[in-house]
C-alpha positions as a Markdown table, in Angstrom:
| # | Residue | x | y | z |
|---|---|---|---|---|
| 1 | Met | 3.6 | 36.9 | 19.3 |
| 2 | Ser | 5.8 | 37.3 | 16.2 |
| 3 | Thr | 4.5 | 38.7 | 12.9 |
| 4 | Glu | 4.7 | 35.2 | 11.5 |
| 5 | Gly | 2.9 | 33.8 | 14.5 |
| 6 | Met | 0.1 | 36.4 | 14.1 |
| 7 | Ala | -0.3 | 35.4 | 10.4 |
| 8 | Thr | -0.4 | 31.7 | 11.3 |
| 9 | Ala | -3.0 | 32.4 | 14.1 |
| 10 | Ser | -5.1 | 34.3 | 11.6 |
| 11 | Leu | -5.0 | 31.5 | 9.1 |
| 12 | Ser | -5.8 | 28.9 | 11.9 |
| 13 | Ala | -8.9 | 30.9 | 12.8 |
| 14 | Lys | -10.0 | 31.0 | 9.2 |
| 15 | Val | -9.5 | 27.2 | 8.9 |
| 16 | Val | -11.7 | 26.6 | 11.9 |
| 17 | Glu | -14.3 | 29.0 | 10.6 |
| 18 | Val | -14.4 | 27.4 | 7.1 |
| 19 | Phe | -14.0 | 23.7 | 8.0 |
| 20 | Gly | -15.5 | 23.5 | 11.5 |
| 21 | Arg | -15.2 | 20.1 | 13.1 |
| 22 | Leu | -13.1 | 18.8 | 10.2 |
| 23 | Ala | -10.2 | 21.0 | 11.5 |
| 24 | Ile | -7.9 | 20.1 | 14.4 |
| 25 | Asp | -5.0 | 21.7 | 16.2 |
| 26 | Lys | -2.1 | 19.5 | 15.1 |
| 27 | Arg | -0.3 | 20.2 | 18.4 |
| 28 | Arg | -2.8 | 18.0 | 20.1 |
| 29 | Leu | -1.6 | 15.0 | 18.2 |
| 30 | Leu | 2.0 | 15.2 | 19.3 |
| 31 | Met | 1.0 | 16.0 | 22.9 |
| 32 | Ser | -1.3 | 13.0 | 23.1 |
| 33 | Gln | 1.6 | 10.5 | 22.7 |
| 34 | Leu | -0.8 | 8.2 | 20.9 |
| 35 | Gln | 1.6 | 7.5 | 18.0 |
| 36 | Lys | 4.1 | 5.9 | 20.4 |
| 37 | Arg | 1.5 | 3.1 | 20.8 |
| 38 | Gly | 1.7 | 2.3 | 17.1 |
| 39 | Val | -1.4 | 4.3 | 16.1 |
| 40 | Pro | -1.1 | 6.3 | 12.8 |
| 41 | Ala | -2.1 | 9.9 | 12.8 |
| 42 | Tyr | -5.4 | 9.4 | 11.0 |
| 43 | Val | -6.5 | 7.1 | 13.9 |
| 44 | Ala | -5.0 | 9.1 | 16.7 |
| 45 | Glu | -6.8 | 12.3 | 15.6 |
| 46 | Trp | -10.1 | 10.4 | 15.5 |
| 47 | Val | -9.4 | 9.1 | 19.1 |
| 48 | Leu | -8.7 | 12.7 | 20.2 |
| 49 | Glu | -12.0 | 14.0 | 18.7 |
| 50 | Ser | -13.9 | 11.1 | 20.3 |
| 51 | Val | -12.3 | 11.2 | 23.7 |
| 52 | Val | -11.3 | 14.9 | 24.3 |
| 53 | Pro | -12.9 | 17.1 | 21.6 |
| 54 | Gly | -11.7 | 20.7 | 21.7 |
| 55 | Val | -9.4 | 23.3 | 20.3 |
| 56 | Gly | -5.9 | 24.4 | 21.2 |
| 57 | Pro | -3.1 | 22.4 | 22.8 |
| 58 | Leu | -4.1 | 19.5 | 25.1 |
| 59 | Thr | -4.4 | 20.4 | 28.7 |
| 60 | Leu | -2.9 | 18.2 | 31.4 |
| 61 | Glu | -6.3 | 16.9 | 32.3 |
| 62 | Glu | -7.1 | 16.1 | 28.6 |
| 63 | Ser | -3.7 | 14.3 | 28.2 |
| 64 | Glu | -4.3 | 12.2 | 31.3 |
| 65 | Lys | -7.8 | 11.3 | 30.0 |
| 66 | Val | -6.4 | 10.2 | 26.6 |
| 67 | Gln | -3.7 | 8.2 | 28.2 |
| 68 | Asp | -6.1 | 6.5 | 30.5 |
| 69 | Trp | -8.3 | 5.6 | 27.5 |
| 70 | Ala | -5.3 | 4.4 | 25.6 |
| 71 | Arg | -4.1 | 2.1 | 28.4 |
| 72 | Arg | -7.6 | 0.5 | 28.5 |
| 73 | Val | -8.3 | 0.2 | 24.8 |
| 74 | Ile | -5.0 | 0.2 | 22.8 |
| 75 | Pro | -3.0 | -3.0 | 23.5 |
| 76 | Gly | 0.7 | -2.8 | 23.8 |
| 77 | Ala | 3.1 | -5.4 | 22.3 |
| 78 | Thr | 3.5 | -7.1 | 25.7 |
| 79 | Glu | -0.2 | -7.3 | 26.4 |
| 80 | Gln | -1.2 | -9.7 | 23.6 |
| 81 | Asn | -1.0 | -12.8 | 25.7 |
| 82 | Val | -2.8 | -11.1 | 28.6 |
| 83 | Ile | -5.7 | -10.1 | 26.3 |
| 84 | Lys | -5.8 | -13.6 | 24.7 |
| 85 | His | -5.9 | -15.1 | 28.2 |
| 86 | Lys | -8.9 | -13.0 | 29.1 |
| 87 | Ile | -10.7 | -14.1 | 25.9 |
| 88 | Ala | -9.8 | -17.7 | 26.7 |
| 89 | Gln | -11.4 | -17.3 | 30.1 |
| 90 | Gly | -14.6 | -16.1 | 28.5 |
| 91 | Glu | -14.2 | -12.4 | 29.0 |
| 92 | Thr | -15.1 | -9.8 | 26.3 |
| 93 | Val | -12.3 | -7.3 | 25.7 |
| 94 | Arg | -12.7 | -3.9 | 24.0 |
| 95 | Val | -9.7 | -2.8 | 21.9 |
| 96 | Leu | -8.7 | -0.4 | 19.1 |
| 97 | Thr | -7.1 | -2.4 | 16.3 |
| 98 | Pro | -7.0 | -2.7 | 12.6 |
| 99 | Val | -9.4 | -5.5 | 11.4 |
| 100 | Gln | -8.8 | -7.3 | 8.1 |
| 101 | Ala | -11.3 | -9.8 | 6.9 |
| 102 | Glu | -10.4 | -12.7 | 4.7 |
| 103 | Val | -12.4 | -15.3 | 2.8 |
| 104 | Asp | -11.1 | -18.9 | 2.2 |
| 105 | Leu | -13.6 | -21.0 | 0.3 |
| 106 | Ser | -11.5 | -24.1 | 0.9 |
| 107 | Arg | -12.4 | -24.1 | 4.6 |
| 108 | Val | -14.9 | -26.9 | 5.3 |
| 109 | Lys | -15.4 | -27.2 | 9.0 |
| 110 | Lys | -15.2 | -23.5 | 9.7 |
| 111 | Pro | -16.9 | -20.5 | 8.1 |
| 112 | Ala | -15.2 | -19.3 | 4.9 |
| 113 | His | -14.7 | -15.8 | 6.3 |
| 114 | Phe | -12.5 | -14.8 | 9.3 |
| 115 | Ala | -10.8 | -11.7 | 10.7 |
| 116 | Lys | -7.2 | -10.8 | 11.4 |
| 117 | Leu | -6.8 | -8.4 | 14.4 |
| 118 | Gly | -3.4 | -6.7 | 13.9 |
| 119 | Leu | -2.6 | -5.5 | 17.3 |
| 120 | Leu | -3.7 | -8.6 | 19.1 |
| 121 | Gly | -1.8 | -11.1 | 16.9 |
| 122 | Ile | -5.1 | -13.0 | 16.2 |
| 123 | Asp | -5.3 | -14.3 | 12.7 |
| 124 | Asp | -8.5 | -16.5 | 12.8 |
| 125 | Ala | -11.3 | -14.7 | 14.6 |
| 126 | Ala | -14.9 | -15.4 | 13.7 |
| 127 | Ile | -16.8 | -12.5 | 12.2 |
| 128 | Ser | -20.4 | -12.2 | 11.1 |
| 129 | Asn | -21.8 | -11.7 | 7.7 |
| 130 | Lys | -23.7 | -8.8 | 9.1 |
| 131 | Leu | -20.5 | -6.9 | 10.0 |
| 132 | Leu | -18.9 | -7.7 | 6.6 |
| 133 | Asn | -22.0 | -6.5 | 4.7 |
| 134 | Gln | -22.2 | -3.4 | 6.9 |
| 135 | Tyr | -18.5 | -2.5 | 6.5 |
| 136 | Pro | -17.3 | -3.9 | 3.1 |
| 137 | Asp | -13.9 | -2.2 | 3.5 |
| 138 | Leu | -13.1 | -4.9 | 6.0 |
| 139 | Leu | -12.8 | -7.3 | 3.1 |
| 140 | Arg | -10.7 | -4.8 | 1.0 |
| 141 | Gln | -7.8 | -3.1 | 2.8 |
| 142 | Gly | -9.1 | -3.5 | 6.3 |
| 143 | Val | -10.4 | -0.9 | 8.7 |
| 144 | Trp | -9.3 | 0.6 | 12.1 |
| 145 | Gly | -11.9 | 0.6 | 14.7 |
| 146 | Val | -12.9 | -0.2 | 18.3 |
| 147 | Thr | -13.6 | -3.9 | 18.5 |
| 148 | Glu | -15.3 | -6.1 | 21.1 |
| 149 | Val | -13.6 | -9.5 | 21.0 |
| 150 | Gly | -15.0 | -12.5 | 22.9 |
| 151 | Arg | -14.9 | -16.3 | 22.6 |
| 152 | Leu | -17.3 | -18.6 | 20.8 |
| 153 | Ser | -17.2 | -22.4 | 21.2 |
| 154 | Asp | -14.3 | -22.9 | 18.8 |
| 155 | Gly | -12.2 | -19.7 | 19.3 |
| 156 | Pro | -12.1 | -15.9 | 19.3 |
| 157 | Ala | -14.8 | -13.9 | 17.6 |
| 158 | Val | -15.4 | -10.2 | 16.7 |
| 159 | Leu | -18.6 | -9.5 | 18.5 |
| 160 | Ser | -19.0 | -5.8 | 17.6 |
| 161 | Phe | -17.1 | -3.2 | 15.6 |
| 162 | Lys | -17.2 | 0.6 | 15.5 |
| 163 | Pro | -15.1 | 1.8 | 12.6 |
| 164 | Met | -13.1 | 4.9 | 12.4 |
| 165 | Gln | -15.0 | 6.9 | 9.8 |
| 166 | Ala | -14.2 | 10.3 | 8.3 |
| 167 | Thr | -16.9 | 12.7 | 7.1 |
| 168 | Val | -16.1 | 12.8 | 3.4 |
| 169 | Asn | -17.5 | 15.8 | 1.6 |
| 170 | Leu | -15.5 | 16.4 | -1.6 |
| 171 | Glu | -17.7 | 19.3 | -2.7 |
| 172 | Leu | -17.1 | 21.0 | 0.7 |
| 173 | Phe | -13.4 | 20.6 | 0.2 |
| 174 | Lys | -13.5 | 22.1 | -3.3 |
| 175 | Glu | -15.8 | 25.0 | -2.4 |
| 176 | Ser | -13.8 | 25.8 | 0.8 |
| 177 | Arg | -10.7 | 26.4 | -1.4 |
| 178 | Arg | -12.3 | 29.7 | -2.6 |
| 179 | Ala | -12.0 | 31.1 | 0.9 |
| 180 | Phe | -8.2 | 30.9 | 0.8 |
| 181 | Ser | -5.4 | 32.5 | -1.2 |
| 182 | Leu | -3.0 | 30.1 | -2.9 |
| 183 | Ala | -0.4 | 30.8 | -0.2 |
| 184 | Glu | -2.9 | 30.2 | 2.5 |
| 185 | Trp | -4.1 | 27.0 | 0.9 |
| 186 | Arg | -0.5 | 25.6 | 0.5 |
| 187 | Ser | 0.1 | 26.5 | 4.2 |
| 188 | Leu | -3.0 | 24.7 | 5.2 |
| 189 | Leu | -2.0 | 21.6 | 3.3 |
| 190 | Leu | 1.5 | 21.6 | 4.7 |
| 191 | Thr | 0.2 | 22.1 | 8.3 |
| 192 | Thr | -2.1 | 19.2 | 7.8 |
| 193 | Met | 0.9 | 17.1 | 6.7 |
| 194 | Gly | 2.7 | 18.1 | 10.0 |
| 195 | Tyr | 5.1 | 20.7 | 8.7 |
| 196 | Val | 5.6 | 24.4 | 9.8 |
| 197 | Pro | 5.1 | 26.0 | 6.3 |
| 198 | Glu | 6.9 | 29.3 | 6.9 |
| 199 | His | 10.2 | 27.5 | 7.5 |
| 200 | Phe | 10.3 | 26.1 | 4.0 |
| 201 | Ser | 10.9 | 28.0 | 0.7 |
| 202 | Gln | 8.3 | 28.0 | -2.0 |
| 203 | Ala | 10.3 | 25.4 | -4.0 |
| 204 | Glu | 10.6 | 23.2 | -0.9 |
| 205 | Gln | 6.9 | 23.5 | -0.2 |
| 206 | Thr | 6.1 | 22.3 | -3.7 |
| 207 | Leu | 8.4 | 19.2 | -3.3 |
| 208 | Leu | 6.6 | 18.3 | -0.1 |
| 209 | Leu | 3.2 | 18.6 | -1.8 |
| 210 | Cys | 4.5 | 16.4 | -4.6 |
| 211 | Arg | 4.4 | 13.5 | -2.1 |
| 212 | Leu | 0.6 | 13.7 | -2.3 |
| 213 | Leu | 0.5 | 13.1 | -6.0 |
| 214 | Pro | 0.0 | 9.3 | -5.9 |
| 215 | Leu | -3.1 | 9.9 | -3.8 |
| 216 | Val | -4.9 | 12.2 | -6.2 |
| 217 | Gln | -3.9 | 10.5 | -9.4 |
| 218 | Lys | -4.7 | 6.9 | -10.4 |
| 219 | Asn | -1.7 | 4.7 | -11.4 |
| 220 | Leu | 0.8 | 7.5 | -10.7 |
| 221 | His | 4.1 | 5.9 | -9.9 |
| 222 | Leu | 7.0 | 7.9 | -8.3 |
| 223 | Met | 10.4 | 7.5 | -6.8 |
| 224 | Glu | 11.9 | 9.8 | -4.2 |
| 225 | Leu | 15.7 | 9.8 | -3.6 |
| 226 | Ala | 17.1 | 11.6 | -0.6 |
| 227 | Pro | 19.5 | 11.2 | 2.3 |
| 228 | Lys | 18.2 | 9.9 | 5.6 |
| 229 | Gly | 16.3 | 12.2 | 7.8 |
| 230 | Thr | 14.1 | 14.1 | 5.3 |
| 231 | Gly | 10.9 | 12.4 | 6.4 |
| 232 | Lys | 10.1 | 10.6 | 3.1 |
| 233 | Ser | 7.9 | 8.0 | 4.6 |
| 234 | Tyr | 6.0 | 10.0 | 7.4 |
| 235 | Ile | 3.1 | 11.2 | 5.3 |
| 236 | Tyr | 2.4 | 7.8 | 3.8 |
| 237 | Glu | 2.3 | 6.1 | 7.2 |
| 238 | Asn | -0.2 | 8.6 | 8.6 |
| 239 | Ile | -2.7 | 9.6 | 6.0 |
| 240 | Ser | -5.0 | 6.7 | 5.1 |
| 241 | Pro | -5.6 | 3.0 | 5.7 |
| 242 | Lys | -5.7 | 2.7 | 1.9 |
| 243 | Val | -2.0 | 3.7 | 1.8 |
| 244 | Arg | 0.4 | 1.0 | 2.9 |
| 245 | Leu | 4.1 | 1.5 | 3.7 |
| 246 | Val | 6.3 | -1.6 | 3.4 |
| 247 | Ser | 9.6 | -1.3 | 5.1 |
| 248 | Gly | 12.1 | -4.1 | 5.6 |
| 249 | Gly | 11.6 | -7.8 | 5.2 |
| 250 | Asn | 11.0 | -10.0 | 2.2 |
| 251 | Ile | 8.8 | -8.9 | -0.7 |
| 252 | Ser | 7.4 | -11.7 | -2.8 |
| 253 | Pro | 5.3 | -11.8 | -6.0 |
| 254 | Ala | 2.4 | -13.2 | -3.8 |
| 255 | Val | 2.6 | -10.2 | -1.5 |
| 256 | Leu | 2.6 | -7.6 | -4.4 |
| 257 | Phe | 0.5 | -9.3 | -7.1 |
| 258 | Val | -1.4 | -12.5 | -6.3 |
| 259 | Asn | -1.0 | -15.7 | -4.4 |
| 260 | Asn | -1.4 | -18.3 | -7.1 |
| 261 | Ala | -2.0 | -21.1 | -4.5 |
| 262 | Thr | -4.9 | -19.3 | -2.8 |
| 263 | Gly | -6.0 | -16.8 | -5.4 |
| 264 | His | -5.7 | -14.0 | -2.8 |
| 265 | Trp | -4.8 | -10.7 | -4.5 |
| 266 | Gly | -1.8 | -8.8 | -3.2 |
| 267 | Leu | -1.2 | -5.2 | -2.0 |
| 268 | Leu | -1.3 | -3.6 | -5.5 |
| 269 | Ala | -4.8 | -5.0 | -6.0 |
| 270 | Arg | -6.2 | -4.0 | -2.6 |
| 271 | Leu | -4.8 | -0.6 | -1.9 |
| 272 | Ala | -4.7 | 2.9 | -3.4 |
| 273 | Val | -1.0 | 3.5 | -2.9 |
| 274 | Val | 1.8 | 1.0 | -2.0 |
| 275 | Val | 5.1 | 2.5 | -0.8 |
| 276 | Leu | 8.3 | 0.5 | -0.7 |
| 277 | Asp | 10.6 | 2.2 | 1.8 |
| 278 | Glu | 14.4 | 2.0 | 1.7 |
| 279 | Val | 14.3 | -0.2 | -1.3 |
| 280 | Gln | 18.0 | -0.9 | -1.0 |
| 281 | Thr | 17.4 | -3.0 | 2.2 |
| 282 | Leu | 14.3 | -4.8 | 1.0 |
| 283 | Arg | 14.8 | -8.5 | 0.1 |
| 284 | Phe | 13.0 | -9.4 | -3.1 |
| 285 | Glu | 12.1 | -13.0 | -3.6 |
| 286 | Lys | 12.3 | -13.9 | -7.3 |
| 287 | Pro | 13.4 | -10.4 | -8.3 |
| 288 | Glu | 13.2 | -11.1 | -12.1 |
| 289 | Glu | 9.5 | -12.1 | -11.7 |
| 290 | Ile | 8.8 | -9.0 | -9.5 |
| 291 | Val | 10.4 | -6.6 | -11.9 |
| 292 | Gly | 8.7 | -8.2 | -14.9 |
| 293 | Gly | 5.4 | -8.0 | -13.2 |
| 294 | Leu | 6.0 | -4.4 | -12.1 |
| 295 | Lys | 7.0 | -3.3 | -15.6 |
| 296 | Gly | 3.8 | -4.7 | -17.0 |
| 297 | Tyr | 1.7 | -3.3 | -14.2 |
| 298 | Leu | 3.3 | 0.2 | -14.4 |
| 299 | Ala | 2.7 | 0.2 | -18.1 |
| 300 | Asn | -0.9 | -0.8 | -18.3 |
| 301 | Gly | -2.4 | -1.2 | -14.8 |
| 302 | Lys | -2.9 | -4.9 | -15.2 |
| 303 | Leu | -1.9 | -7.4 | -12.5 |
| 304 | Thr | -1.1 | -10.9 | -13.5 |
| 305 | Arg | 1.3 | -13.7 | -12.4 |
| 306 | Gly | 2.1 | -16.6 | -14.6 |
| 307 | Gly | -1.0 | -16.1 | -16.6 |
| 308 | Leu | -3.1 | -17.7 | -13.9 |
| 309 | His | -4.9 | -14.6 | -12.7 |
| 310 | Glu | -5.5 | -11.2 | -14.1 |
| 311 | Ser | -7.0 | -8.0 | -12.8 |
| 312 | Ala | -6.9 | -4.3 | -13.3 |
| 313 | Ser | -5.8 | -1.9 | -10.5 |
| 314 | Asp | -5.4 | 1.9 | -10.1 |
| 315 | Cys | -2.9 | 1.6 | -7.2 |
| 316 | Gly | 0.0 | 3.9 | -7.3 |
| 317 | Leu | 3.6 | 2.7 | -6.5 |
| 318 | Val | 6.1 | 4.8 | -4.6 |
| 319 | Leu | 9.7 | 3.8 | -4.2 |
| 320 | Leu | 11.7 | 5.5 | -1.5 |
| 321 | Ala | 15.5 | 5.2 | -1.3 |
| 322 | Asn | 18.5 | 6.9 | 0.4 |
| 323 | Ile | 21.3 | 8.2 | -1.7 |
| 324 | Ser | 24.8 | 9.6 | -1.0 |
| 325 | Leu | 25.4 | 13.4 | -1.4 |
| 326 | Asp | 28.6 | 15.4 | -1.8 |
| 327 | Glu | 29.6 | 18.4 | 0.3 |
| 328 | Gln | 27.2 | 20.7 | -1.7 |
| 329 | Gln | 24.3 | 18.3 | -0.8 |
| 330 | Arg | 24.0 | 17.1 | -4.4 |
| 331 | Pro | 24.0 | 13.5 | -5.6 |
| 332 | Leu | 27.5 | 12.1 | -5.9 |
| 333 | Arg | 26.8 | 10.4 | -9.2 |
| 334 | Glu | 25.4 | 11.6 | -12.5 |
| 335 | Val | 23.3 | 8.4 | -12.6 |
| 336 | Ile | 21.4 | 9.1 | -9.4 |
| 337 | Val | 19.8 | 5.6 | -9.4 |
| 338 | Glu | 23.2 | 3.9 | -9.4 |
| 339 | Glu | 22.9 | 3.0 | -5.7 |
| 340 | Leu | 19.6 | 1.1 | -6.2 |
| 341 | Pro | 19.5 | -2.7 | -6.7 |
| 342 | Arg | 20.4 | -3.6 | -10.3 |
| 343 | Phe | 17.0 | -4.8 | -11.2 |
| 344 | Leu | 15.5 | -1.4 | -10.3 |
| 345 | Arg | 17.9 | 0.4 | -12.6 |
| 346 | Glu | 16.5 | -1.1 | -15.8 |
| 347 | Thr | 15.5 | 1.6 | -18.2 |
| 348 | Ala | 12.4 | -0.2 | -19.2 |
| 349 | Phe | 11.4 | 0.0 | -15.5 |
| 350 | Leu | 12.5 | 3.6 | -14.9 |
| 351 | Asp | 10.7 | 4.8 | -18.0 |
| 352 | Arg | 7.4 | 3.7 | -16.5 |
| 353 | Leu | 7.8 | 6.0 | -13.4 |
| 354 | Arg | 6.1 | 9.3 | -13.9 |
| 355 | Gly | 8.8 | 11.3 | -12.0 |
| 356 | Ile | 11.5 | 11.4 | -9.4 |
| 357 | Ile | 11.2 | 13.7 | -6.4 |
| 358 | Pro | 14.6 | 15.3 | -5.6 |
| 359 | Gly | 14.5 | 14.8 | -1.9 |
| 360 | Trp | 18.1 | 16.0 | -1.5 |
| 361 | Lys | 16.7 | 19.5 | -2.1 |
| 362 | Leu | 14.7 | 19.3 | 1.1 |
| 363 | Pro | 16.3 | 20.1 | 4.5 |
| 364 | Lys | 16.7 | 17.4 | 7.0 |
| 365 | Leu | 13.8 | 17.6 | 9.4 |
| 366 | Ser | 14.4 | 19.2 | 12.8 |
| 367 | Gly | 12.2 | 20.4 | 15.6 |
| 368 | Arg | 11.6 | 23.8 | 14.1 |
| 369 | Leu | 10.4 | 22.4 | 10.8 |
| 370 | Leu | 7.8 | 20.0 | 12.3 |
| 371 | Ile | 4.8 | 21.0 | 14.3 |
| 372 | Gly | 5.4 | 20.6 | 18.1 |
| 373 | Pro | 4.4 | 22.1 | 21.4 |
| 374 | Gln | 6.5 | 25.2 | 20.7 |
| 375 | Thr | 4.6 | 26.0 | 17.5 |
| 376 | Glu | 2.5 | 29.1 | 18.0 |
| 377 | Ala | -0.5 | 28.0 | 16.0 |
| 378 | Ala | -1.1 | 24.9 | 13.9 |
| 379 | Val | -4.6 | 24.2 | 12.8 |
| 380 | Gly | -5.0 | 21.8 | 9.8 |
| 381 | Leu | -7.5 | 19.3 | 8.5 |
| 382 | Lys | -8.1 | 16.0 | 10.3 |
| 383 | Ser | -5.9 | 13.4 | 8.7 |
| 384 | Asp | -8.7 | 10.9 | 8.0 |
| 385 | Phe | -10.8 | 13.5 | 6.2 |
| 386 | Phe | -7.7 | 14.8 | 4.4 |
| 387 | Gly | -6.7 | 11.4 | 3.1 |
| 388 | Asp | -10.2 | 10.5 | 2.0 |
| 389 | Val | -10.8 | 13.7 | 0.0 |
| 390 | Leu | -7.4 | 13.4 | -1.7 |
| 391 | Leu | -8.3 | 9.9 | -2.8 |
| 392 | Gly | -11.7 | 11.2 | -3.8 |
| 393 | Leu | -10.0 | 13.6 | -6.2 |
| 394 | Arg | -8.9 | 10.6 | -8.3 |
| 395 | Asp | -12.3 | 10.5 | -9.9 |
| 396 | Asp | -12.4 | 14.2 | -10.7 |
| 397 | Phe | -11.2 | 14.4 | -14.3 |
| 398 | Ser | -11.6 | 18.1 | -14.9 |
| 399 | Ala | -7.9 | 18.8 | -14.2 |
| 400 | Asp | -6.9 | 15.8 | -16.4 |
| 401 | Gln | -8.9 | 17.2 | -19.3 |
| 402 | Tyr | -7.5 | 20.7 | -18.8 |
| 403 | Cys | -3.9 | 19.3 | -19.0 |
| 404 | Ala | -4.7 | 17.2 | -22.0 |
| 405 | Arg | -5.9 | 20.3 | -23.8 |
| 406 | Thr | -3.1 | 22.7 | -22.8 |
| 407 | Val | 0.1 | 20.8 | -22.2 |
| 408 | Arg | 2.3 | 20.0 | -25.2 |
| 409 | Leu | 6.1 | 19.3 | -25.2 |
| 410 | Arg | 8.3 | 21.0 | -27.6 |
| 411 | Gly | 10.2 | 19.1 | -30.3 |
| 412 | Glu | 9.5 | 17.5 | -33.6 |
| 413 | Lys | 8.7 | 14.1 | -32.0 |
| 414 | Pro | 8.4 | 14.4 | -28.2 |
| 415 | Phe | 8.6 | 11.0 | -26.4 |
| 416 | Arg | 5.1 | 9.9 | -25.7 |
| 417 | Arg | 5.6 | 8.8 | -22.1 |
| 418 | Asn | 7.3 | 12.1 | -21.3 |
| 419 | Glu | 4.2 | 14.0 | -22.4 |
| 420 | Glu | 1.8 | 11.7 | -20.6 |
| 421 | Ser | 3.9 | 11.9 | -17.4 |
| 422 | Val | 4.1 | 15.7 | -17.4 |
| 423 | Arg | 0.3 | 15.9 | -18.0 |
| 424 | Ala | -0.4 | 13.5 | -15.1 |
| 425 | Leu | 1.9 | 15.2 | -12.7 |
| 426 | Ala | 0.7 | 18.7 | -13.6 |
| 427 | Ser | -2.9 | 17.5 | -13.3 |
| 428 | Gly | -2.2 | 16.1 | -9.8 |
| 429 | Leu | -0.6 | 19.3 | -8.6 |
| 430 | Met | -3.6 | 21.2 | -10.0 |
| 431 | Lys | -6.0 | 18.9 | -8.0 |
| 432 | Ile | -4.0 | 19.5 | -4.8 |
| 433 | Gln | -3.6 | 23.2 | -5.1 |
| 434 | Phe | -6.7 | 24.2 | -7.1 |
| 435 | Pro | -9.3 | 21.6 | -6.4 |
| 436 | His | -12.1 | 24.1 | -7.2 |
| 437 | Gly | -10.7 | 24.2 | -10.8 |
| 438 | Glu | -10.0 | 27.9 | -10.9 |
| 439 | Val | -6.4 | 28.6 | -12.0 |
| 440 | Asp | -5.0 | 31.3 | -14.2 |
| 441 | Gln | -2.3 | 30.6 | -16.8 |
| 442 | Ser | 0.6 | 32.0 | -14.8 |
| 443 | Glu | -0.3 | 30.1 | -11.6 |
| 444 | Phe | -0.7 | 26.9 | -13.5 |
| 445 | Glu | 2.6 | 27.3 | -15.2 |
| 446 | Glu | 4.5 | 28.1 | -12.0 |
| 447 | Tyr | 2.9 | 25.8 | -9.5 |
| 448 | Cys | 1.8 | 22.8 | -11.7 |
| 449 | Leu | 3.5 | 22.6 | -15.0 |
| 450 | Arg | 7.1 | 23.7 | -14.1 |
| 451 | Pro | 7.4 | 21.3 | -11.1 |
| 452 | Ala | 5.9 | 18.5 | -13.3 |
| 453 | Leu | 8.6 | 19.1 | -16.0 |
| 454 | Glu | 11.3 | 19.0 | -13.3 |
| 455 | Leu | 10.1 | 15.7 | -11.8 |
| 456 | Arg | 9.9 | 14.0 | -15.2 |
| 457 | Gln | 13.2 | 15.5 | -16.3 |
| 458 | Leu | 15.0 | 13.6 | -13.6 |
| 459 | Val | 13.6 | 10.3 | -15.0 |
| 460 | Trp | 14.6 | 11.4 | -18.5 |
| 461 | Asp | 18.1 | 12.3 | -17.4 |
| 462 | Gln | 18.6 | 8.7 | -16.2 |
| 463 | Leu | 17.2 | 7.2 | -19.4 |
| 464 | Tyr | 19.2 | 9.5 | -21.6 |
| 465 | Val | 22.5 | 8.6 | -19.9 |
| 466 | Leu | 21.9 | 4.9 | -19.5 |
| 467 | Asp | 20.4 | 4.0 | -23.0 |
| 468 | Gly | 21.3 | 5.4 | -26.3 |
| 469 | Glu | 17.9 | 4.5 | -27.7 |
| 470 | Tyr | 16.4 | 7.5 | -25.9 |
| 471 | Arg | 18.9 | 10.0 | -27.4 |
| 472 | Gln | 16.8 | 10.3 | -30.6 |
| 473 | Tyr | 14.5 | 12.5 | -28.7 |
| 474 | Glu | 14.9 | 16.0 | -27.2 |
| 475 | Arg | 17.4 | 16.2 | -24.3 |
| 476 | Tyr | 15.6 | 18.7 | -22.2 |
| 477 | Leu | 11.8 | 18.8 | -21.6 |
| 478 | Glu | 10.1 | 22.1 | -22.3 |
| 479 | Ser | 6.5 | 22.8 | -22.9 |
| 480 | Glu | 4.9 | 24.7 | -25.7 |
| 481 | Pro | 3.5 | 28.1 | -24.7 |
| 482 | Leu | 0.1 | 27.7 | -23.0 |
């Protein structure tokens, strides 16, 4: 085993010792082939722990056991009608599927509440009040779980439901940080995200960790610009059911904000993070209404549409877009947002983003950069636990208070949103890397404050070039000495 491999193996042993059953060998996920069945990582790892608990890479026997379970319980796209036929014939089927409950008070002849079963293509299944009271998240963003579906007199029904649940212990997560050096902790986080940490530079590691910022900070809105192949969307698809990736198709005000006809709230009201992938290819219905609504929401966290409904939300918005690079792998244009749709280039909109992640500074993902069967050791945290503790850090305000006390931008009159954004970004990086709250001044400056300044500077560069109104403020963002 190489020196790097020995160090990784030593760290993996420490992760297992500290976190116990909350740790998992990430090689098991890839070898299980579960994600090829449309199952996100946070569900697949729960399946592995339920069906073949253990350590190390999957054995051939374990792989066959998992695949046999998947064939019986995870429906494929071509099996929807087969399963519906079984239900119609009076059979009870057992499937792993996301379940989303809805309530429509206008229904008269049927119960007001019903369930949508994503992998079965069933949009109107009966579901009991008992299950809804027992698992209220069914009514929020929906929950993955093993579901028994049968037939009542007037159609399909959810007969029982076993949710996928993580063991969330935020204090354990914080206290466990003390057992690791900063380098070890960053490696653990990146391994959990599916990367091989030692193949990334320190700066690249920090940029990868910045993708977690909208999870740990309420109302933190980001954009990432990069060429294809840098894995911008992977972490958002695989970390939590409270994070939704929207890729392709039409985006309407009803989907994002609220459906005025039904009163049903949209994605920004129901989720923790909404990610719009490849925004150049998305088709926005009523773009002026969407941009106007987003500008208001990004500014004050209020959702409204036409004044008919209003609600507050702490959902973060992430925009992912591909851009063109020159031979030196730098953006072709000074205005790096120039390739985006016109309505997303408005300075009043860009100003409300906290930062831009320069994805062009990350290498295109290859086999050696991602955990695979050839990786020597790769123990990380289970994705469902990891996603839930990151979201739990949103309500830990000690880092926010620290940044409010210590972070000041230089200049006679620093732009208010710049200072607010740098504090929010630095606080988020502190929560991710120092969740126990212990950080010295030099570490905070190098790993939290400096990256925060860089992410916000990219937003400020666009504003400074596009609109003379912003040129009354300092051109470059620098912080006062801590």
